PyMOL commands that place a pseudoatom at each C-alpha (Angstrom):
pseudoatom trace, name=CA, resn=MET, resi=1, chain=A, elem=C, hetatm=0, pos=[-0.001, -0.001, -0.002]
pseudoatom trace, name=CA, resn=GLN, resi=2, chain=A, elem=C, hetatm=0, pos=[2.813, 2.441, 0.918]
pseudoatom trace, name=CA, resn=VAL, resi=3, chain=A, elem=C, hetatm=0, pos=[4.617, 1.734, -2.367]
pseudoatom trace, name=CA, resn=ASN, resi=4, chain=A, elem=C, hetatm=0, pos=[1.403, 2.430, -4.293]
pseudoatom trace, name=CA, resn=GLU, resi=5, chain=A, elem=C, hetatm=0, pos=[0.953, 5.834, -2.600]
pseudoatom trace, name=CA, resn=ARG, resi=6, chain=A, elem=C, hetatm=0, pos=[4.579, 6.684, -3.296]
pseudoatom trace, name=CA, resn=ARG, resi=7, chain=A, elem=C, hetatm=0, pos=[4.093, 5.813, -6.970]
pseudoatom trace, name=CA, resn=ILE, resi=8, chain=A, elem=C, hetatm=0, pos=[0.950, 7.967, -7.138]
pseudoatom trace, name=CA, resn=HIS, resi=9, chain=A, elem=C, hetatm=0, pos=[2.879, 10.820, -5.534]
pseudoatom trace, name=CA, resn=GLN, resi=10, chain=A, elem=C, hetatm=0, pos=[5.653, 10.444, -8.121]
pseudoatom trace, name=CA, resn=VAL, resi=11, chain=A, elem=C, hetatm=0, pos=[3.092, 10.530, -10.942]
pseudoatom trace, name=CA, resn=PHE, resi=12, chain=A, elem=C, hetatm=0, pos=[1.533, 13.606, -9.310]
pseudoatom trace, name=CA, resn=ARG, resi=13, chain=A, elem=C, hetatm=0, pos=[4.879, 15.429, -9.128]
pseudoatom trace, name=CA, resn=PHE, resi=14, chain=A, elem=C, hetatm=0, pos=[5.732, 14.459, -12.706]
pseudoatom trace, name=CA, resn=SER, resi=15, chain=A, elem=C, hetatm=0, pos=[2.367, 15.679, -14.012]
pseudoatom trace, name=CA, resn=VAL, resi=16, chain=A, elem=C, hetatm=0, pos=[2.697, 18.955, -12.097]
pseudoatom trace, name=CA, resn=ILE, resi=17, chain=A, elem=C, hetatm=0, pos=[6.207, 19.460, -13.496]
pseudoatom trace, name=CA, resn=LEU, resi=18, chain=A, elem=C, hetatm=0, pos=[4.825, 18.820, -17.003]
pseudoatom trace, name=CA, resn=LYS, resi=19, chain=A, elem=C, hetatm=0, pos=[2.146, 21.432, -16.290]
pseudoatom trace, name=CA, resn=GLY, resi=20, chain=A, elem=C, hetatm=0, pos=[4.910, 23.835, -15.279]
pseudoatom trace, name=CA, resn=LEU, resi=21, chain=A, elem=C, hetatm=0, pos=[6.868, 23.172, -18.471]
pseudoatom trace, name=CA, resn=HIS, resi=22, chain=A, elem=C, hetatm=0, pos=[3.710, 23.671, -20.512]
pseudoatom trace, name=CA, resn=ALA, resi=23, chain=A, elem=C, hetatm=0, pos=[3.102, 26.952, -18.653]
pseudoatom trace, name=CA, resn=LEU, resi=24, chain=A, elem=C, hetatm=0, pos=[6.610, 28.158, -19.515]
pseudoatom trace, name=CA, resn=THR, resi=25, chain=A, elem=C, hetatm=0, pos=[5.969, 27.274, -23.161]
pseudoatom trace, name=CA, resn=GLU, resi=26, chain=A, elem=C, hetatm=0, pos=[2.745, 29.281, -23.058]
pseudoatom trace, name=CA, resn=ILE, resi=27, chain=A, elem=C, hetatm=0, pos=[4.511, 32.295, -21.577]
pseudoatom trace, name=CA, resn=VAL, resi=28, chain=A, elem=C, hetatm=0, pos=[7.233, 32.184, -24.240]
pseudoatom trace, name=CA, resn=GLY, resi=29, chain=A, elem=C, hetatm=0, pos=[4.583, 31.760, -26.950]
pseudoatom trace, name=CA, resn=GLY, resi=30, chain=A, elem=C, hetatm=0, pos=[2.666, 34.721, -25.564]
pseudoatom trace, name=CA, resn=PHE, resi=31, chain=A, elem=C, hetatm=0, pos=[5.728, 36.931, -25.738]
pseudoatom trace, name=CA, resn=VAL, resi=32, chain=A, elem=C, hetatm=0, pos=[6.334, 35.756, -29.302]
pseudoatom trace, name=CA, resn=PHE, resi=33, chain=A, elem=C, hetatm=0, pos=[2.830, 36.963, -30.189]
pseudoatom trace, name=CA, resn=TYR, resi=34, chain=A, elem=C, hetatm=0, pos=[3.576, 40.339, -28.577]
pseudoatom trace, name=CA, resn=LEU, resi=35, chain=A, elem=C, hetatm=0, pos=[6.972, 40.751, -30.218]
pseudoatom trace, name=CA, resn=VAL, resi=36, chain=A, elem=C, hetatm=0, pos=[6.479, 39.255, -33.701]
pseudoatom trace, name=CA, resn=SER, resi=37, chain=A, elem=C, hetatm=0, pos=[3.989, 40.607, -36.238]
pseudoatom trace, name=CA, resn=ALA, resi=38, chain=A, elem=C, hetatm=0, pos=[1.283, 38.434, -37.813]
pseudoatom trace, name=CA, resn=PRO, resi=39, chain=A, elem=C, hetatm=0, pos=[2.863, 38.635, -41.309]
pseudoatom trace, name=CA, resn=GLU, resi=40, chain=A, elem=C, hetatm=0, pos=[6.212, 37.601, -39.860]
pseudoatom trace, name=CA, resn=ILE, resi=41, chain=A, elem=C, hetatm=0, pos=[4.614, 34.624, -38.074]
pseudoatom trace, name=CA, resn=LEU, resi=42, chain=A, elem=C, hetatm=0, pos=[2.960, 33.603, -41.350]
pseudoatom trace, name=CA, resn=HIS, resi=43, chain=A, elem=C, hetatm=0, pos=[6.306, 33.874, -43.128]
pseudoatom trace, name=CA, resn=TRP, resi=44, chain=A, elem=C, hetatm=0, pos=[7.995, 31.590, -40.583]
pseudoatom trace, name=CA, resn=VAL, resi=45, chain=A, elem=C, hetatm=0, pos=[5.141, 29.074, -40.579]
pseudoatom trace, name=CA, resn=ASN, resi=46, chain=A, elem=C, hetatm=0, pos=[5.245, 28.946, -44.388]
pseudoatom trace, name=CA, resn=PHE, resi=47, chain=A, elem=C, hetatm=0, pos=[9.017, 28.492, -44.279]
pseudoatom trace, name=CA, resn=LEU, resi=48, chain=A, elem=C, hetatm=0, pos=[8.873, 25.728, -41.650]
pseudoatom trace, name=CA, resn=THR, resi=49, chain=A, elem=C, hetatm=0, pos=[6.016, 23.790, -43.295]
pseudoatom trace, name=CA, resn=GLN, resi=50, chain=A, elem=C, hetatm=0, pos=[7.079, 24.259, -46.914]
pseudoatom trace, name=CA, resn=GLU, resi=51, chain=A, elem=C, hetatm=0, pos=[8.999, 20.995, -47.202]
pseudoatom trace, name=CA, resn=GLU, resi=52, chain=A, elem=C, hetatm=0, pos=[6.297, 18.942, -45.484]
pseudoatom trace, name=CA, resn=LEU, resi=53, chain=A, elem=C, hetatm=0, pos=[3.554, 20.427, -47.663]
pseudoatom trace, name=CA, resn=THR, resi=54, chain=A, elem=C, hetatm=0, pos=[5.639, 19.742, -50.780]
pseudoatom trace, name=CA, resn=GLU, resi=55, chain=A, elem=C, hetatm=0, pos=[5.788, 16.062, -49.798]
pseudoatom trace, name=CA, resn=ASP, resi=56, chain=A, elem=C, hetatm=0, pos=[2.175, 15.874, -48.658]
pseudoatom trace, name=CA, resn=PRO, resi=57, chain=A, elem=C, hetatm=0, pos=[-0.046, 18.879, -49.494]
pseudoatom trace, name=CA, resn=ARG, resi=58, chain=A, elem=C, hetatm=0, pos=[-2.747, 17.543, -47.145]
pseudoatom trace, name=CA, resn=ASP, resi=59, chain=A, elem=C, hetatm=0, pos=[-0.467, 17.047, -44.108]
pseudoatom trace, name=CA, resn=PHE, resi=60, chain=A, elem=C, hetatm=0, pos=[-2.757, 17.554, -41.105]
pseudoatom trace, name=CA, resn=VAL, resi=61, chain=A, elem=C, hetatm=0, pos=[-0.385, 19.476, -38.829]
pseudoatom trace, name=CA, resn=ALA, resi=62, chain=A, elem=C, hetatm=0, pos=[1.220, 21.616, -41.532]
pseudoatom trace, name=CA, resn=THR, resi=63, chain=A, elem=C, hetatm=0, pos=[-2.064, 22.642, -43.138]
pseudoatom trace, name=CA, resn=HIS, resi=64, chain=A, elem=C, hetatm=0, pos=[-3.580, 23.533, -39.765]
pseudoatom trace, name=CA, resn=LEU, resi=65, chain=A, elem=C, hetatm=0, pos=[-0.521, 25.582, -38.807]
pseudoatom trace, name=CA, resn=VAL, resi=66, chain=A, elem=C, hetatm=0, pos=[-0.612, 27.514, -42.089]
pseudoatom trace, name=CA, resn=ASN, resi=67, chain=A, elem=C, hetatm=0, pos=[-4.373, 28.046, -41.750]
pseudoatom trace, name=CA, resn=ALA, resi=68, chain=A, elem=C, hetatm=0, pos=[-3.991, 29.303, -38.181]
pseudoatom trace, name=CA, resn=ALA, resi=69, chain=A, elem=C, hetatm=0, pos=[-1.178, 31.671, -39.177]
pseudoatom trace, name=CA, resn=GLN, resi=70, chain=A, elem=C, hetatm=0, pos=[-3.259, 33.023, -42.065]
pseudoatom trace, name=CA, resn=GLN, resi=71, chain=A, elem=C, hetatm=0, pos=[-6.112, 33.831, -39.666]
pseudoatom trace, name=CA, resn=LEU, resi=72, chain=A, elem=C, hetatm=0, pos=[-3.927, 35.951, -37.368]
pseudoatom trace, name=CA, resn=THR, resi=73, chain=A, elem=C, hetatm=0, pos=[-4.746, 39.630, -37.131]
pseudoatom trace, name=CA, resn=GLY, resi=74, chain=A, elem=C, hetatm=0, pos=[-3.368, 42.299, -34.831]
pseudoatom trace, name=CA, resn=ALA, resi=75, chain=A, elem=C, hetatm=0, pos=[-6.375, 41.933, -32.525]
pseudoatom trace, name=CA, resn=SER, resi=76, chain=A, elem=C, hetatm=0, pos=[-6.221, 38.132, -32.398]
pseudoatom trace, name=CA, resn=GLU, resi=77, chain=A, elem=C, hetatm=0, pos=[-2.467, 38.291, -31.837]
pseudoatom trace, name=CA, resn=SER, resi=78, chain=A, elem=C, hetatm=0, pos=[-2.974, 40.578, -28.826]
pseudoatom trace, name=CA, resn=PHE, resi=79, chain=A, elem=C, hetatm=0, pos=[-5.668, 38.268, -27.433]
pseudoatom trace, name=CA, resn=TYR, resi=80, chain=A, elem=C, hetatm=0, pos=[-3.500, 35.159, -27.847]
pseudoatom trace, name=CA, resn=ALA, resi=81, chain=A, elem=C, hetatm=0, pos=[-0.523, 36.936, -26.291]
pseudoatom trace, name=CA, resn=PHE, resi=82, chain=A, elem=C, hetatm=0, pos=[-2.552, 38.034, -23.268]
pseudoatom trace, name=CA, resn=TYR, resi=83, chain=A, elem=C, hetatm=0, pos=[-4.260, 34.657, -22.945]
pseudoatom trace, name=CA, resn=LEU, resi=84, chain=A, elem=C, hetatm=0, pos=[-1.058, 32.623, -23.153]
pseudoatom trace, name=CA, resn=ILE, resi=85, chain=A, elem=C, hetatm=0, pos=[0.920, 34.812, -20.758]
pseudoatom trace, name=CA, resn=SER, resi=86, chain=A, elem=C, hetatm=0, pos=[-1.840, 35.079, -18.152]
pseudoatom trace, name=CA, resn=HIS, resi=87, chain=A, elem=C, hetatm=0, pos=[-2.728, 31.373, -18.441]
pseudoatom trace, name=CA, resn=GLY, resi=88, chain=A, elem=C, hetatm=0, pos=[0.953, 30.440, -18.120]
pseudoatom trace, name=CA, resn=LEU, resi=89, chain=A, elem=C, hetatm=0, pos=[1.552, 32.705, -15.119]
pseudoatom trace, name=CA, resn=ILE, resi=90, chain=A, elem=C, hetatm=0, pos=[-1.489, 31.333, -13.291]
pseudoatom trace, name=CA, resn=LYS, resi=91, chain=A, elem=C, hetatm=0, pos=[-0.264, 27.779, -13.880]
pseudoatom trace, name=CA, resn=ILE, resi=92, chain=A, elem=C, hetatm=0, pos=[3.298, 28.635, -12.777]
pseudoatom trace, name=CA, resn=PHE, resi=93, chain=A, elem=C, hetatm=0, pos=[1.917, 30.095, -9.536]
pseudoatom trace, name=CA, resn=LEU, resi=94, chain=A, elem=C, hetatm=0, pos=[-0.150, 26.956, -8.920]
pseudoatom trace, name=CA, resn=VAL, resi=95, chain=A, elem=C, hetatm=0, pos=[2.672, 24.567, -9.865]
pseudoatom trace, name=CA, resn=VAL, resi=96, chain=A, elem=C, hetatm=0, pos=[5.055, 26.240, -7.409]
pseudoatom trace, name=CA, resn=GLY, resi=97, chain=A, elem=C, hetatm=0, pos=[2.400, 26.052, -4.678]
pseudoatom trace, name=CA, resn=LEU, resi=98, chain=A, elem=C, hetatm=0, pos=[1.695, 22.381, -5.366]
pseudoatom trace, name=CA, resn=LEU, resi=99, chain=A, elem=C, hetatm=0, pos=[5.362, 21.400, -5.461]
pseudoatom trace, name=CA, resn=ARG, resi=100, chain=A, elem=C, hetatm=0, pos=[5.895, 23.225, -2.148]
pseudoatom trace, name=CA, resn=GLU, resi=101, chain=A, elem=C, hetatm=0, pos=[2.779, 21.509, -0.739]
pseudoatom trace, name=CA, resn=LYS, resi=102, chain=A, elem=C, hetatm=0, pos=[1.062, 24.798, 0.117]
pseudoatom trace, name=CA, resn=LEU, resi=103, chain=A, elem=C, hetatm=0, pos=[-2.415, 23.783, 1.229]
pseudoatom trace, name=CA, resn=VAL, resi=104, chain=A, elem=C, hetatm=0, pos=[-4.162, 26.707, -0.481]
pseudoatom trace, name=CA, resn=ALA, resi=105, chain=A, elem=C, hetatm=0, pos=[-2.673, 25.700, -3.862]
pseudoatom trace, name=CA, resn=TYR, resi=106, chain=A, elem=C, hetatm=0, pos=[-4.707, 22.482, -4.001]
pseudoatom trace, name=CA, resn=PRO, resi=107, chain=A, elem=C, hetatm=0, pos=[-8.250, 23.915, -4.067]
pseudoatom trace, name=CA, resn=LEU, resi=108, chain=A, elem=C, hetatm=0, pos=[-7.078, 26.863, -6.199]
pseudoatom trace, name=CA, resn=SER, resi=109, chain=A, elem=C, hetatm=0, pos=[-5.592, 24.385, -8.675]
pseudoatom trace, name=CA, resn=LEU, resi=110, chain=A, elem=C, hetatm=0, pos=[-8.816, 22.402, -8.809]
pseudoatom trace, name=CA, resn=VAL, resi=111, chain=A, elem=C, hetatm=0, pos=[-10.829, 25.566, -9.521]
pseudoatom trace, name=CA, resn=ALA, resi=112, chain=A, elem=C, hetatm=0, pos=[-8.340, 26.896, -12.088]
pseudoatom trace, name=CA, resn=LEU, resi=113, chain=A, elem=C, hetatm=0, pos=[-7.986, 23.581, -13.913]
pseudoatom trace, name=CA, resn=GLY, resi=114, chain=A, elem=C, hetatm=0, pos=[-11.766, 23.193, -13.922]
pseudoatom trace, name=CA, resn=ALA, resi=115, chain=A, elem=C, hetatm=0, pos=[-12.126, 26.661, -15.433]
pseudoatom trace, name=CA, resn=PHE, resi=116, chain=A, elem=C, hetatm=0, pos=[-9.449, 25.874, -18.025]
pseudoatom trace, name=CA, resn=ILE, resi=117, chain=A, elem=C, hetatm=0, pos=[-11.302, 22.691, -18.953]
pseudoatom trace, name=CA, resn=VAL, resi=118, chain=A, elem=C, hetatm=0, pos=[-14.583, 24.563, -19.393]
pseudoatom trace, name=CA, resn=TYR, resi=119, chain=A, elem=C, hetatm=0, pos=[-12.861, 27.104, -21.649]
pseudoatom trace, name=CA, resn=GLN, resi=120, chain=A, elem=C, hetatm=0, pos=[-11.020, 24.391, -23.598]
pseudoatom trace, name=CA, resn=LEU, resi=121, chain=A, elem=C, hetatm=0, pos=[-14.290, 22.561, -24.247]
pseudoatom trace, name=CA, resn=TYR, resi=122, chain=A, elem=C, hetatm=0, pos=[-15.898, 25.821, -25.307]
pseudoatom trace, name=CA, resn=ARG, resi=123, chain=A, elem=C, hetatm=0, pos=[-13.022, 26.448, -27.744]
pseudoatom trace, name=CA, resn=TYR, resi=124, chain=A, elem=C, hetatm=0, pos=[-13.274, 22.836, -28.947]
pseudoatom trace, name=CA, resn=SER, resi=125, chain=A, elem=C, hetatm=0, pos=[-16.909, 23.444, -29.889]
pseudoatom trace, name=CA, resn=TYR, resi=126, chain=A, elem=C, hetatm=0, pos=[-15.603, 25.983, -32.432]
pseudoatom trace, name=CA, resn=THR, resi=127, chain=A, elem=C, hetatm=0, pos=[-12.250, 24.557, -33.508]
pseudoatom trace, name=CA, resn=ARG, resi=128, chain=A, elem=C, hetatm=0, pos=[-12.675, 20.775, -33.214]
pseudoatom trace, name=CA, resn=SER, resi=129, chain=A, elem=C, hetatm=0, pos=[-8.979, 20.726, -32.283]
pseudoatom trace, name=CA, resn=PHE, resi=130, chain=A, elem=C, hetatm=0, pos=[-7.834, 17.289, -31.153]
pseudoatom trace, name=CA, resn=GLY, resi=131, chain=A, elem=C, hetatm=0, pos=[-5.069, 19.015, -29.176]
pseudoatom trace, name=CA, resn=LEU, resi=132, chain=A, elem=C, hetatm=0, pos=[-7.680, 20.636, -26.940]
pseudoatom trace, name=CA, resn=ILE, resi=133, chain=A, elem=C, hetatm=0, pos=[-9.141, 17.223, -26.168]
pseudoatom trace, name=CA, resn=LEU, resi=134, chain=A, elem=C, hetatm=0, pos=[-5.702, 15.865, -25.266]
pseudoatom trace, name=CA, resn=LEU, resi=135, chain=A, elem=C, hetatm=0, pos=[-5.030, 18.886, -23.050]
pseudoatom trace, name=CA, resn=THR, resi=136, chain=A, elem=C, hetatm=0, pos=[-8.430, 18.469, -21.389]
pseudoatom trace, name=CA, resn=VAL, resi=137, chain=A, elem=C, hetatm=0, pos=[-7.829, 14.774, -20.685]
pseudoatom trace, name=CA, resn=PHE, resi=138, chain=A, elem=C, hetatm=0, pos=[-4.415, 15.600, -19.196]
pseudoatom trace, name=CA, resn=ASP, resi=139, chain=A, elem=C, hetatm=0, pos=[-6.003, 18.335, -17.055]
pseudoatom trace, name=CA, resn=LEU, resi=140, chain=A, elem=C, hetatm=0, pos=[-8.623, 15.840, -15.826]
pseudoatom trace, name=CA, resn=ILE, resi=141, chain=A, elem=C, hetatm=0, pos=[-5.864, 13.417, -14.819]
pseudoatom trace, name=CA, resn=VAL, resi=142, chain=A, elem=C, hetatm=0, pos=[-4.034, 16.208, -12.996]
pseudoatom trace, name=CA, resn=ILE, resi=143, chain=A, elem=C, hetatm=0, pos=[-7.270, 17.173, -11.217]
pseudoatom trace, name=CA, resn=VAL, resi=144, chain=A, elem=C, hetatm=0, pos=[-7.682, 13.614, -9.935]
pseudoatom trace, name=CA, resn=LEU, resi=145, chain=A, elem=C, hetatm=0, pos=[-4.052, 13.561, -8.776]
pseudoatom trace, name=CA, resn=VAL, resi=146, chain=A, elem=C, hetatm=0, pos=[-4.323, 16.992, -7.097]
pseudoatom trace, name=CA, resn=TRP, resi=147, chain=A, elem=C, hetatm=0, pos=[-7.500, 15.905, -5.320]
pseudoatom trace, name=CA, resn=HIS, resi=148, chain=A, elem=C, hetatm=0, pos=[-5.825, 12.704, -4.141]
pseudoatom trace, name=CA, resn=GLU, resi=149, chain=A, elem=C, hetatm=0, pos=[-2.715, 14.536, -2.884]
pseudoatom trace, name=CA, resn=TRP, resi=150, chain=A, elem=C, hetatm=0, pos=[-4.811, 17.220, -1.185]
pseudoatom trace, name=CA, resn=ARG, resi=151, chain=A, elem=C, hetatm=0, pos=[-6.867, 14.559, 0.591]
pseudoatom trace, name=CA, resn=LEU, resi=152, chain=A, elem=C, hetatm=0, pos=[-3.708, 12.849, 1.841]
pseudoatom trace, name=CA, resn=LEU, resi=153, chain=A, elem=C, hetatm=0, pos=[-2.090, 16.104, 2.897]
pseudoatom trace, name=CA, resn=ARG, resi=154, chain=A, elem=C, hetatm=0, pos=[-5.147, 17.156, 4.910]
pseudoatom trace, name=CA, resn=LYS, resi=155, chain=A, elem=C, hetatm=0, pos=[-5.330, 13.701, 6.527]
pseudoatom trace, name=CA, resn=HIS, resi=156, chain=A, elem=C, hetatm=0, pos=[-1.770, 14.090, 7.859]
pseudoatom trace, name=CA, resn=LEU, resi=157, chain=A, elem=C, hetatm=0, pos=[-2.149, 17.645, 9.160]
pseudoatom trace, name=CA, resn=PRO, resi=158, chain=A, elem=C, hetatm=0, pos=[-1.850, 18.023, 12.926]
pseudoatom trace, name=CA, resn=VAL, resi=159, chain=A, elem=C, hetatm=0, pos=[-5.166, 18.699, 14.644]
pseudoatom trace, name=CA, resn=ASP, resi=160, chain=A, elem=C, hetatm=0, pos=[-5.183, 21.926, 16.693]
for i in range(1, 160): cmd.bond("trace and resi %d" % i, "trace and resi %d" % (i + 1))
show_as sticks, trace
zoom trace
């Protein structure tokens, strides 16, 4: 039983660290949107997908990247920049709290991840992006792990 709990804790820490790495990626991506113009992003996406699209003009990832880059406007760029940076900073804050076992971080993480899931499902209803489904499934797994860890942490708190 003790080995099982230790394994669950290791999976929890690993998933939280992955969340932290994803948050850092979001923050960097947000700054890219602030610092690089939409036409420049389109140029780089075209450059990076050119070879793949030459081999397979219907390549799923490449065509979706080009389509997304073509849809960028100044307003959408600003929204994505703000969204990615704020989303990433919130997750970094929560990840640090969870890794330091701060009790308040557990319920805040559950609320934040739940809100992220609701928004991701809302966005999925428009985009049908498989990536959003994968992210949502991962968030659900992290929610279960956070809940489990929070329950254990509260069980071992000294009673005043």
